C-alpha positions in Angstrom: 0.0 0.0 0.0 1.4 3.4 -1.0 2.0 5.8 1.8 0.1 9.0 1.6 2.5 11.9 0.6 2.1 15.4 -0.8 1.5 18.8 0.6 -1.1 19.8 3.2 -3.3 22.2 1.2 -4.8 25.1 3.0 -7.6 26.5 0.9 -8.5 30.0 1.9 -11.9 30.8 0.5 -12.5 34.6 0.8 -15.8 36.4 0.1 -15.6 39.6 -1.8 -16.1 43.0 -0.2 -19.5 44.8 0.0 -20.8 45.6 -3.4 -23.3 48.1 -4.9 -26.7 46.5 -5.4 -28.0 49.5 -7.3 -25.7 49.2 -10.3 -25.7 46.7 -13.1 -21.9 46.1 -12.6 -22.3 45.3 -8.9 -18.8 46.7 -8.2 -17.3 47.3 -4.8 -18.6 50.2 -2.7 -16.2 52.5 -0.9 -16.8 50.4 2.2 -16.2 47.2 0.2 -12.8 48.5 -0.9 -11.9 49.4 2.7 -12.9 46.0 3.9 -10.7 44.4 1.1 -7.8 46.6 2.2 -8.1 45.3 5.8 -8.4 41.8 4.5 -5.2 42.2 2.5 -3.4 43.5 5.5 -4.6 40.5 7.5 -3.3 38.1 4.9 0.1 39.9 4.8 0.3 39.7 8.6 -0.5 36.0 8.6 2.4 35.4 6.2 4.8 37.5 8.4 3.8 35.7 11.6 4.7 32.0 11.9 2.0 29.8 13.3 3.3 28.0 16.4 1.8 25.4 18.6 2.8 22.2 20.4 2.9 20.4 17.0 5.5 22.7 15.5 5.8 25.9 13.4 4.4 26.7 10.0 5.4 29.6 7.9 2.6 30.7 5.6 3.5 31.0 1.9 0.8 31.8 -0.7 0.9 29.7 -3.9 -1.5 32.0 -5.7 -4.7 34.0 -5.8 -7.6 32.4 -7.7 -10.7 34.5 -8.4 -14.2 34.2 -10.0 -15.0 36.1 -13.2 -17.5 38.4 -11.3 -16.6 42.1 -11.0 -16.8 42.4 -7.3 -14.6 39.4 -6.8 -12.0 40.6 -9.3 -11.8 44.0 -7.7 -11.3 42.4 -4.3 -8.6 40.1 -5.7 -6.8 43.0 -7.3 -6.6 44.8 -3.9 -5.2 41.6 -2.4 -2.7 41.2 -5.2 -1.5 44.8 -4.7 -0.5 44.0 -1.1 1.0 40.6 -2.2 2.9 41.6 -5.3 4.9 38.4 -5.3 1.8 36.1 -5.3 0.5 35.3 -8.8 -3.0 36.5 -9.6 -4.6 33.8 -11.7 -7.0 34.3 -14.6 -10.7 34.7 -13.5 -12.5 31.4 -13.5 -16.3 31.2 -14.1 -16.4 27.9 -12.1 -16.0 30.1 -9.0 -18.8 32.5 -9.8 -21.9 32.9 -7.6 -25.0 30.7 -8.1 -27.4 28.5 -6.3 -25.9 25.0 -5.8 -29.1 23.2 -4.9 -32.6 23.8 -3.6 -31.9 24.6 0.1 -33.7 22.8 2.9 -35.7 24.2 4.5 -36.7 26.6 1.8 -39.0 29.6 1.9 -39.4 29.7 -1.9 -38.7 27.3 -4.8 -36.0 27.9 -7.3 -36.2 27.7 -11.1 -35.1 24.2 -12.2 -33.2 25.6 -15.2 -31.1 27.8 -12.9 -30.4 24.9 -10.5 -29.3 22.6 -13.2 -26.9 25.1 -14.6 -25.5 26.4 -11.3 -25.3 23.0 -9.6 -23.3 21.4 -12.4 -20.9 24.4 -12.7 -20.3 24.6 -8.9 -19.8 20.9 -8.5 -17.2 21.1 -11.3 -15.5 23.9 -9.4 -15.4 21.8 -6.2 -13.8 18.9 -8.0 -11.3 21.2 -9.7 -10.1 22.9 -6.5 -10.9 20.8 -3.4 -8.8 17.6 -3.6 -5.5 16.1 -2.4 -2.3 17.3 -4.0 -1.4 13.8 -5.2 -4.0 11.9 -7.3 -3.6 8.4 -5.8 -6.3 6.9 -8.0 -4.3 7.9 -11.1 -1.1 6.6 -9.6 -2.8 3.3 -8.7 -4.1 2.9 -12.3 -0.7 3.5 -13.7 0.9 1.0 -11.4 -1.7 -1.5 -12.2 -1.0 -1.1 -15.9 2.7 -1.4 -15.3 2.4 -4.6 -13.4 0.1 -6.0 -16.1 2.6 -5.2 -18.8 5.4 -6.7 -16.7 3.5 -9.9 -16.3 2.8 -10.1 -20.0 6.4 -9.5 -21.1 8.1 -11.4 -18.4 11.9 -11.1 -18.6 11.6 -8.9 -21.6 9.9 -6.1 -19.6 11.9 -2.9 -19.5 10.2 -0.2 -17.4 10.4 3.5 -18.4 13.0 4.4 -15.7 13.2 2.7 -12.3 9.5 3.3 -11.7 6.8 5.7 -12.8 7.8 9.3 -12.2 5.0 10.1 -9.8 5.6 7.0 -7.7 9.3 7.9 -7.6 8.5 11.4 -6.4 6.1 10.0 -3.8 8.6 7.4 -2.5 11.3 10.1 -2.2 8.9 12.3 -0.2 7.9 9.6 2.3 10.7 10.5 4.8 9.9 14.3 4.7 7.5 16.3 6.7 4.6 17.4 4.6 4.8 20.9 3.2 2.0 23.4 4.0 0.7 25.2 0.9 -1.7 28.1 1.2 -4.0 29.1 -1.7 -6.3 32.1 -1.8 -9.7 31.9 -3.6 -11.7 35.1 -3.9 -15.3 34.2 -4.7 -18.8 34.2 -3.2 -20.7 33.1 -0.2 -23.0 30.5 -1.8 -20.1 28.6 -3.4 -18.1 28.8 -0.2 -21.0 27.4 1.7 -21.5 24.6 -0.8 -17.8 23.7 -0.9 -17.8 23.5 2.9 -20.8 21.1 2.9 -19.3 18.9 0.2 -15.8 18.9 1.7 -17.2 17.8 5.1 -19.5 15.2 3.5 -22.6 17.0 4.9 -25.9 17.3 3.1 -25.4 20.0 0.4 -29.1 21.0 0.8 -28.1 22.6 4.2 -25.8 25.2 2.6 -28.2 28.1 3.3 -28.0 27.5 7.0 -24.5 28.9 7.0 -23.8 32.7 7.0 -20.7 34.6 6.0 -20.1 38.4 5.9 -18.1 40.3 3.4 -14.4 39.6 3.2 -14.7 36.7 5.6 -12.1 33.9 5.5 -13.0 30.2 5.4 -10.1 27.8 5.6 -10.6 24.2 4.3 -7.5 22.0 4.9 -6.9 18.8 2.7 -4.4 16.4 4.1 -2.3 14.0 1.9 -4.3 11.0 3.2 -7.6 12.6 2.2 -8.7 13.8 5.6 -10.4 17.2 5.4 -10.7 19.7 8.2 -12.5 23.0 8.5 -10.0 25.2 10.3 -12.1 28.3 10.3 -15.4 29.6 8.9 -16.5 33.1 8.3 -13.5 34.7 10.0 -13.8 38.5 10.0 -11.3 39.3 12.8 -9.7 41.9 10.6 -12.9 44.1 10.5 -14.0 46.5 13.2 -17.7 46.0 14.2 -18.9 49.1 12.4 -17.5 47.7 9.1 -19.1 44.3 9.2 -21.7 43.8 6.5 -23.6 40.9 4.8 -24.7 43.0 1.8 
């Protein structure tokens, strides 16, 4: 049995700042920009301050900033990127856009089935794209299975491509090392964050609307190399003073 290796992925899902409900663009308000500035300062501080406890010390390093293709999220991400100039800002991804993942339960009003079909498929695709272990062990197992089959068929004439498959070689070399911690920032929307949390924790997705998150909150989902998933924090707005906390 292959030992679980790979990085511990810290997925920081960040909701955008307050946005203008009265315009078609739905861009950030002045307060939304200030919220985003404080969020950026918080993320910088977290990188400068090592996390220490009885289990050791972790130095936060951001691998990148991913963002939905919605204006308010892009504007928030641009503010974060200005404070973290060495962290790559990725191309906007529509899989991270806002939507309605499923009919919530309990529900006060029904949703249009056409909207649910479109949004649910897209948001599930986003979950599968971003929330996973760093190393795809299913793919490695399939490759190893094919290799053993070929070896059995060819017998003494079998010559493997290298000593072993590259991914398995990398995995074996990493076994003796402590897992690396990788931090990834995702600027998106509250509905998709709530849905990702329910899916990652294997809870009923229909309960997504029971969770609440204010503007520029941080939700941290941690995926371990062996597939364990932890919710380290949800809806963290410790960077905002009380008079700047908003939901809309």
